[in-house]
NUKOL-382663 format. One record per residue (C-alpha): residue number from 1; residue in three letters; x negated, y negated, z. Coordinates in steps of 0.2 Angstrom, whole numbers. Layout:
<nodes>
+------+-------+-------+-------+-------+
! keti ! fikol !     u !     v !     w !
+------+-------+-------+-------+-------+
!  NUM !   ALA !     X !     Y !     Z !
...
+------+-------+-------+-------+-------+
</nodes>
This chain:
<nodes>
+------+-------+-------+-------+-------+
! keti ! fikol !     u !     v !     w !
+------+-------+-------+-------+-------+
!    1 !   MET !  -325 !  -395 !   849 !
!    2 !   THR !  -309 !  -402 !   856 !
!    3 !   LYS !  -298 !  -387 !   856 !
!    4 !   GLN !  -286 !  -393 !   868 !
!    5 !   VAL !  -278 !  -408 !   859 !
!    6 !   LYS !  -263 !  -405 !   849 !
!    7 !   HIS !  -259 !  -420 !   840 !
!    8 !   LEU !  -267 !  -429 !   826 !
!    9 !   TYR !  -265 !  -446 !   818 !
!   10 !   ILE !  -273 !  -452 !   803 !
!   11 !   HIS !  -272 !  -470 !   798 !
!   12 !   ILE !  -272 !  -473 !   778 !
!   13 !   PRO !  -274 !  -493 !   778 !
!   14 !   PHE !  -271 !  -497 !   758 !
!   15 !   CYS !  -256 !  -506 !   752 !
!   16 !   LYS !  -252 !  -510 !   734 !
!   17 !   THR !  -242 !  -526 !   742 !
!   18 !   ILE !  -243 !  -534 !   760 !
!   19 !   CYS !  -226 !  -537 !   768 !
!   20 !   ASP !  -223 !  -554 !   775 !
!   21 !   TYR !  -220 !  -548 !   793 !
!   22 !   CYS !  -234 !  -534 !   793 !
!   23 !   ASP !  -248 !  -535 !   806 !
!   24 !   PHE !  -255 !  -517 !   805 !
!   25 !   VAL !  -273 !  -514 !   800 !
!   26 !   ARG !  -270 !  -515 !   781 !
!   27 !   GLU !  -278 !  -519 !   764 !
!   28 !   LEU !  -274 !  -520 !   745 !
!   29 !   TYR !  -278 !  -503 !   737 !
!   30 !   THR !  -292 !  -501 !   725 !
!   31 !   ASP !  -297 !  -483 !   718 !
!   32 !   GLU !  -315 !  -485 !   723 !
!   33 !   LYS !  -311 !  -490 !   740 !
!   34 !   ALA !  -299 !  -476 !   744 !
!   35 !   LYS !  -311 !  -464 !   737 !
!   36 !   ILE !  -324 !  -469 !   748 !
!   37 !   TYR !  -311 !  -470 !   764 !
!   38 !   LEU !  -305 !  -453 !   761 !
!   39 !   ALA !  -322 !  -445 !   761 !
!   40 !   HIS !  -326 !  -453 !   778 !
!   41 !   ILE !  -308 !  -446 !   784 !
!   42 !   ARG !  -313 !  -428 !   778 !
!   43 !   LYS !  -330 !  -429 !   787 !
!   44 !   ARG !  -322 !  -435 !   804 !
!   45 !   LEU !  -310 !  -421 !   802 !
!   46 !   SER !  -323 !  -407 !   801 !
!   47 !   LYS !  -326 !  -407 !   820 !
!   48 !   TYR !  -310 !  -399 !   823 !
!   49 !   ILE !  -304 !  -382 !   819 !
!   50 !   ALA !  -291 !  -373 !   808 !
!   51 !   LYS !  -273 !  -374 !   815 !
!   52 !   GLN !  -277 !  -384 !   829 !
!   53 !   PHE !  -263 !  -396 !   829 !
!   54 !   ALA !  -245 !  -395 !   833 !
!   55 !   THR !  -241 !  -412 !   824 !
!   56 !   ILE !  -250 !  -422 !   813 !
!   57 !   TYR !  -245 !  -439 !   807 !
!   58 !   ILE !  -252 !  -449 !   792 !
!   59 !   GLY !  -247 !  -468 !   794 !
!   60 !   GLY !  -253 !  -483 !   787 !
!   61 !   GLY !  -253 !  -495 !   777 !
!   62 !   THR !  -243 !  -485 !   764 !
!   63 !   PRO !  -250 !  -468 !   762 !
!   64 !   ASN !  -242 !  -462 !   747 !
!   65 !   CYS !  -249 !  -478 !   737 !
!   66 !   LEU !  -263 !  -465 !   735 !
!   67 !   ASN !  -264 !  -459 !   717 !
!   68 !   THR !  -259 !  -441 !   714 !
!   69 !   GLU !  -276 !  -433 !   714 !
!   70 !   GLN !  -282 !  -443 !   731 !
!   71 !   LEU !  -266 !  -437 !   740 !
!   72 !   SER !  -267 !  -419 !   734 !
!   73 !   LEU !  -286 !  -418 !   740 !
!   74 !   LEU !  -281 !  -427 !   757 !
!   75 !   LEU !  -266 !  -416 !   760 !
!   76 !   ALA !  -275 !  -400 !   754 !
!   77 !   HIS !  -289 !  -404 !   767 !
!   78 !   ILE !  -277 !  -409 !   782 !
!   79 !   CYS !  -264 !  -394 !   781 !
!   80 !   LYS !  -278 !  -382 !   786 !
!   81 !   TYR !  -278 !  -390 !   803 !
!   82 !   LEU !  -259 !  -388 !   806 !
!   83 !   LYS !  -252 !  -375 !   816 !
!   84 !   ASN !  -239 !  -364 !   809 !
!   85 !   ASN !  -222 !  -372 !   809 !
!   86 !   GLY !  -230 !  -389 !   816 !
!   87 !   GLU !  -223 !  -405 !   812 !
!   88 !   PHE !  -232 !  -414 !   798 !
!   89 !   THR !  -226 !  -432 !   794 !
!   90 !   VAL !  -231 !  -443 !   780 !
!   91 !   GLU !  -225 !  -461 !   780 !
!   92 !   CYS !  -220 !  -467 !   763 !
!   93 !   ASN !  -214 !  -482 !   754 !
!   94 !   PRO !  -198 !  -478 !   744 !
!   95 !   GLU !  -205 !  -487 !   727 !
!   96 !   TRP !  -221 !  -476 !   727 !
!   97 !   VAL !  -212 !  -459 !   729 !
!   98 !   THR !  -214 !  -448 !   714 !
!   99 !   SER !  -209 !  -430 !   709 !
!  100 !   GLU !  -227 !  -426 !   709 !
!  101 !   GLN !  -229 !  -432 !   726 !
!  102 !   LEU !  -213 !  -422 !   732 !
!  103 !   LYS !  -221 !  -406 !   725 !
!  104 !   LEU !  -237 !  -409 !   735 !
!  105 !   PHE !  -227 !  -411 !   750 !
!  106 !   LYS !  -220 !  -395 !   748 !
!  107 !   LYS !  -236 !  -387 !   743 !
!  108 !   TYR !  -246 !  -394 !   758 !
!  109 !   LYS !  -233 !  -390 !   771 !
!  110 !   VAL !  -227 !  -410 !   775 !
!  111 !   ASN !  -210 !  -406 !   781 !
!  112 !   ARG !  -206 !  -424 !   788 !
!  113 !   ILE !  -206 !  -440 !   779 !
!  114 !   SER !  -204 !  -457 !   786 !
!  115 !   LEU !  -197 !  -470 !   774 !
!  116 !   GLY !  -200 !  -489 !   776 !
!  117 !   ALA !  -182 !  -495 !   770 !
!  118 !   GLN !  -181 !  -510 !   783 !
!  119 !   SER !  -166 !  -517 !   774 !
!  120 !   THR !  -151 !  -511 !   762 !
!  121 !   ASN !  -151 !  -530 !   757 !
!  122 !   ASN !  -159 !  -532 !   741 !
!  123 !   ALA !  -161 !  -550 !   742 !
!  124 !   LEU !  -169 !  -549 !   760 !
!  125 !   LEU !  -181 !  -536 !   754 !
!  126 !   ALA !  -188 !  -547 !   741 !
!  127 !   LYS !  -189 !  -561 !   754 !
!  128 !   MET !  -199 !  -549 !   765 !
!  129 !   ASN !  -211 !  -546 !   750 !
!  130 !   ARG !  -204 !  -527 !   748 !
!  131 !   SER !  -206 !  -520 !   731 !
!  132 !   THR !  -191 !  -508 !   734 !
!  133 !   ASN !  -172 !  -510 !   732 !
!  134 !   ILE !  -157 !  -500 !   739 !
!  135 !   THR !  -154 !  -491 !   722 !
!  136 !   THR !  -173 !  -484 !   725 !
!  137 !   ILE !  -170 !  -479 !   743 !
!  138 !   ARG !  -155 !  -469 !   740 !
!  139 !   ASN !  -162 !  -459 !   725 !
!  140 !   VAL !  -176 !  -455 !   736 !
!  141 !   VAL !  -167 !  -449 !   750 !
!  142 !   LYS !  -158 !  -439 !   737 !
!  143 !   GLN !  -173 !  -433 !   730 !
!  144 !   LEU !  -180 !  -428 !   748 !
!  145 !   GLN !  -164 !  -418 !   752 !
!  146 !   LYS !  -165 !  -409 !   735 !
!  147 !   ALA !  -182 !  -404 !   738 !
!  148 !   LYS !  -176 !  -397 !   754 !
!  149 !   ILE !  -186 !  -410 !   764 !
!  150 !   ASN !  -173 !  -412 !   777 !
!  151 !   ASN !  -182 !  -419 !   790 !
!  152 !   ILE !  -181 !  -438 !   786 !
!  153 !   ASN !  -184 !  -454 !   796 !
!  154 !   VAL !  -178 !  -472 !   789 !
!  155 !   ASP !  -186 !  -487 !   797 !
!  156 !   PHE !  -175 !  -503 !   798 !
!  157 !   MET !  -178 !  -520 !   804 !
!  158 !   TYR !  -166 !  -533 !   812 !
!  159 !   GLY !  -169 !  -551 !   818 !
!  160 !   PHE !  -173 !  -559 !   801 !
!  161 !   ASN !  -166 !  -576 !   797 !
!  162 !   GLY !  -152 !  -572 !   783 !
!  163 !   LEU !  -150 !  -554 !   789 !
!  164 !   THR !  -130 !  -554 !   794 !
!  165 !   ILE !  -120 !  -541 !   804 !
!  166 !   LYS !  -112 !  -536 !   786 !
!  167 !   ASP !  -129 !  -531 !   781 !
!  168 !   ILE !  -131 !  -520 !   797 !
!  169 !   SER !  -115 !  -513 !   795 !
!  170 !   HIS !  -120 !  -508 !   777 !
!  171 !   ALA !  -135 !  -500 !   784 !
!  172 !   ILE !  -126 !  -491 !   796 !
!  173 !   ASN !  -114 !  -485 !   783 !
!  174 !   PHE !  -129 !  -479 !   772 !
!  175 !   ILE !  -136 !  -468 !   787 !
!  176 !   LYS !  -119 !  -460 !   789 !
!  177 !   GLU !  -117 !  -457 !   770 !
!  178 !   TYR !  -133 !  -448 !   768 !
!  179 !   HIS !  -133 !  -440 !   786 !
!  180 !   ILE !  -150 !  -447 !   789 !
!  181 !   PRO !  -157 !  -436 !   803 !
!  182 !   HIS !  -168 !  -449 !   812 !
!  183 !   VAL !  -168 !  -467 !   811 !
!  184 !   ALA !  -179 !  -479 !   820 !
!  185 !   TRP !  -172 !  -500 !   822 !
!  186 !   TYR !  -186 !  -512 !   825 !
!  187 !   ALA !  -184 !  -531 !   830 !
!  188 !   LEU !  -194 !  -543 !   820 !
!  189 !   GLU !  -209 !  -549 !   830 !
!  190 !   LEU !  -221 !  -563 !   825 !
!  191 !   LYS !  -237 !  -554 !   825 !
!  192 !   GLU !  -254 !  -564 !   824 !
!  193 !   ASN !  -260 !  -559 !   808 !
!  194 !   SER !  -244 !  -558 !   798 !
!  195 !   LYS !  -238 !  -570 !   784 !
!  196 !   LEU !  -224 !  -575 !   793 !
!  197 !   THR !  -233 !  -581 !   808 !
!  198 !   LYS !  -245 !  -592 !   798 !
!  199 !   THR !  -228 !  -600 !   789 !
!  200 !   LYS !  -222 !  -604 !   807 !
!  201 !   TYR !  -207 !  -594 !   805 !
!  202 !   GLN !  -194 !  -597 !   819 !
!  203 !   LEU !  -187 !  -582 !   828 !
!  204 !   SER !  -169 !  -583 !   835 !
!  205 !   ASP !  -168 !  -573 !   851 !
!  206 !   GLU !  -149 !  -576 !   851 !
!  207 !   LEU !  -148 !  -568 !   835 !
!  208 !   ILE !  -160 !  -553 !   839 !
!  209 !   GLN !  -149 !  -550 !   854 !
!  210 !   SER !  -132 !  -550 !   846 !
!  211 !   GLN !  -137 !  -540 !   832 !
!  212 !   HIS !  -147 !  -527 !   843 !
!  213 !   GLU !  -130 !  -525 !   854 !
!  214 !   PHE !  -121 !  -523 !   838 !
!  215 !   ILE !  -133 !  -508 !   831 !
!  216 !   VAL !  -132 !  -499 !   848 !
!  217 !   LYS !  -113 !  -498 !   848 !
!  218 !   GLN !  -112 !  -494 !   829 !
!  219 !   MET !  -125 !  -480 !   831 !
!  220 !   HIS !  -116 !  -473 !   846 !
!  221 !   ALA !  -100 !  -474 !   835 !
!  222 !   ILE !  -107 !  -463 !   821 !
!  223 !   HIS !  -113 !  -451 !   835 !
!  224 !   TYR !  -131 !  -454 !   835 !
!  225 !   GLN !  -141 !  -449 !   850 !
!  226 !   ARG !  -153 !  -463 !   856 !
!  227 !   TYR !  -170 !  -455 !   864 !
!  228 !   GLU !  -181 !  -468 !   864 !
!  229 !   VAL !  -181 !  -488 !   864 !
!  230 !   SER !  -180 !  -490 !   845 !
!  231 !   SER !  -176 !  -471 !   840 !
!  232 !   TRP !  -160 !  -462 !   836 !
!  233 !   CYS !  -157 !  -446 !   829 !
!  234 !   ILE !  -142 !  -434 !   825 !
!  235 !   ASN !  -147 !  -420 !   837 !
!  236 !   LYS !  -163 !  -416 !   848 !
!  237 !   ALA !  -169 !  -405 !   834 !
!  238 !   PHE !  -175 !  -420 !   824 !
!  239 !   GLN !  -183 !  -430 !   837 !
!  240 !   SER !  -201 !  -434 !   832 !
!  241 !   GLN !  -213 !  -422 !   841 !
!  242 !   HIS !  -228 !  -433 !   837 !
!  243 !   ASN !  -220 !  -448 !   844 !
!  244 !   LEU !  -214 !  -439 !   859 !
!  245 !   ALA !  -233 !  -434 !   863 !
!  246 !   TYR !  -236 !  -452 !   864 !
!  247 !   TRP !  -223 !  -456 !   875 !
!  248 !   ASN !  -226 !  -442 !   887 !
!  249 !   SER !  -245 !  -446 !   888 !
!  250 !   LYS !  -252 !  -432 !   878 !
!  251 !   ASP !  -269 !  -433 !   871 !
!  252 !   TRP !  -270 !  -436 !   854 !
!  253 !   VAL !  -284 !  -438 !   841 !
!  254 !   GLY !  -284 !  -453 !   830 !
!  255 !   ILE !  -295 !  -456 !   815 !
!  256 !   GLY !  -296 !  -469 !   802 !
!  257 !   LYS !  -299 !  -489 !   801 !
!  258 !   GLY !  -286 !  -496 !   815 !
!  259 !   ALA !  -282 !  -479 !   822 !
!  260 !   TYR !  -282 !  -475 !   840 !
!  261 !   GLY !  -284 !  -460 !   850 !
!  262 !   LEU !  -283 !  -454 !   868 !
!  263 !   GLU !  -293 !  -439 !   874 !
!  264 !   LYS !  -297 !  -435 !   892 !
!  265 !   MET !  -293 !  -454 !   898 !
!  266 !   ASN !  -305 !  -460 !   885 !
!  267 !   TYR !  -296 !  -472 !   874 !
!  268 !   TYR !  -304 !  -476 !   858 !
!  269 !   TYR !  -301 !  -485 !   840 !
!  270 !   PHE !  -310 !  -486 !   823 !
!  271 !   PHE !  -315 !  -502 !   814 !
!  272 !   ASP !  -323 !  -504 !   797 !
!  273 !   LYS !  -341 !  -509 !   795 !
!  274 !   ASN !  -350 !  -510 !   779 !
!  275 !   ASN !  -338 !  -495 !   772 !
!  276 !   LYS !  -341 !  -484 !   787 !
!  277 !   LEU !  -329 !  -480 !   802 !
!  278 !   VAL !  -337 !  -486 !   818 !
!  279 !   LYS !  -329 !  -478 !   834 !
!  280 !   VAL !  -327 !  -490 !   850 !
!  281 !   ASN !  -324 !  -481 !   866 !
!  282 !   LYS !  -314 !  -487 !   882 !
!  283 !   HIS !  -314 !  -475 !   897 !
!  284 !   TYR !  -298 !  -478 !   906 !
!  285 !   SER !  -299 !  -480 !   925 !
!  286 !   LEU !  -286 !  -470 !   934 !
!  287 !   ARG !  -275 !  -486 !   937 !
!  288 !   GLN !  -275 !  -490 !   919 !
!  289 !   TYR !  -270 !  -471 !   914 !
!  290 !   TYR !  -257 !  -473 !   928 !
!  291 !   GLN !  -251 !  -488 !   919 !
!  292 !   HIS !  -251 !  -480 !   902 !
!  293 !   ILE !  -241 !  -466 !   909 !
!  294 !   LEU !  -227 !  -478 !   915 !
!  295 !   LEU !  -228 !  -490 !   899 !
!  296 !   MET !  -225 !  -476 !   888 !
!  297 !   GLY !  -213 !  -464 !   897 !
!  298 !   LEU !  -201 !  -476 !   903 !
!  299 !   ARG !  -197 !  -480 !   884 !
!  300 !   LYS !  -188 !  -464 !   883 !
!  301 !   ILE !  -170 !  -462 !   887 !
!  302 !   ASN !  -172 !  -448 !   899 !
!  303 !   GLY !  -188 !  -455 !   908 !
!  304 !   ILE !  -204 !  -448 !   915 !
!  305 !   ASP !  -205 !  -431 !   922 !
!  306 !   LEU !  -210 !  -431 !   940 !
!  307 !   SER !  -212 !  -413 !   941 !
!  308 !   ILE !  -228 !  -415 !   932 !
!  309 !   PRO !  -241 !  -420 !   945 !
!  310 !   ILE !  -249 !  -434 !   935 !
!  311 !   ASN !  -234 !  -443 !   932 !
!  312 !   LYS !  -229 !  -442 !   950 !
!  313 !   GLN !  -245 !  -449 !   955 !
!  314 !   ALA !  -243 !  -463 !   943 !
!  315 !   TYR !  -225 !  -466 !   949 !
!  316 !   LEU !  -231 !  -468 !   968 !
!  317 !   PHE !  -246 !  -479 !   963 !
!  318 !   PHE !  -235 !  -492 !   955 !
!  319 !   LYS !  -220 !  -489 !   966 !
!  320 !   ASN !  -219 !  -505 !   975 !
!  321 !   LYS !  -221 !  -514 !   959 !
!  322 !   LEU !  -208 !  -506 !   949 !
!  323 !   LYS !  -191 !  -514 !   947 !
!  324 !   TYR !  -174 !  -508 !   941 !
!  325 !   VAL !  -179 !  -490 !   940 !
!  326 !   SER !  -170 !  -475 !   947 !
!  327 !   ILE !  -174 !  -456 !   949 !
!  328 !   LYS !  -162 !  -444 !   942 !
!  329 !   ASN !  -165 !  -424 !   941 !
!  330 !   ASN !  -182 !  -428 !   945 !
!  331 !   HIS !  -185 !  -440 !   932 !
!  332 !   LEU !  -190 !  -459 !   934 !
!  333 !   LEU !  -179 !  -468 !   923 !
!  334 !   CYS !  -177 !  -486 !   918 !
!  335 !   ASN !  -159 !  -492 !   924 !
!  336 !   ASN !  -157 !  -502 !   906 !
!  337 !   ILE !  -168 !  -497 !   892 !
!  338 !   ASP !  -164 !  -513 !   883 !
!  339 !   LEU !  -172 !  -523 !   899 !
!  340 !   LEU !  -187 !  -513 !   899 !
!  341 !   ASP !  -199 !  -528 !   900 !
!  342 !   ASN !  -190 !  -534 !   915 !
!  343 !   THR !  -195 !  -516 !   923 !
!  344 !   LEU !  -213 !  -517 !   917 !
!  345 !   ILE !  -218 !  -534 !   919 !
!  346 !   GLU !  -226 !  -532 !   936 !
!  347 !   ILE !  -237 !  -518 !   931 !
!  348 !   ILE !  -244 !  -525 !   915 !
+------+-------+-------+-------+-------+
</nodes>
């Protein structure tokens, strides 16, 4: 048994529509495929012990596209592994959130919801092949708050052709109006297997840069704290504990098609073969693990804690290759988090 690992990620690859920009491991939902897949998930979980995990994160795909019975069985099984008062996050697309799902979330200890909004511009959402709209997003946030699921993250994207500063201002006003506790802003990237890439979509670096600068300025103006490259919260209590485990290079268990895990310097992932999950292992060398620590930790605004021996070893190993960093209060910091690639380029 792996008792010491405190973080669990489960990937649900199913979606009812495929967004144009998406490159995550995903496939169209069918009832039968989901039934078989969830049985594999439950089997994989059986090696772990009750109340083992301080954080559990169910991502996708679209986990809440599962039907009510499937979602109930999944959550009922998973919640047994959550420590008391642990953080339990489920990613949701707003258009699939139902009153029945909200009851299941409350019943099975889900206390954090991550909503994929992406934009408040309905026309742009349609262009992305998103099935939601701003009215639905508003209603879901209200329902979550009414159900006292107050730890809410909302994802937004920028850099799309046709997205304007006015649109971003509208999203900022939405964040402020509904006191969204946690917000993630992601720049559009053209991934190899996305529909956008296959249509030879052209990104504008100038547009992305100008919109990013505007977002940073406006999020500070409404008093949100930036604690990681893409992550903002109204106060420290709403920082994502699960994501911090990644950025602090803690071990985590990954389960599911496309899921990754890290345990005792063994980095692994799963792929699907004839409706069975196959695990591929890759043991990190010490150099690769040091690299991992720096790549993840320097994403954080407060950097890497050098009082932790393995972190200091990683810093000393790559010290001569690191650029644009400084040490403050025994933490290794990137001097400009928006130029993180310039800092990391020599160690990649």
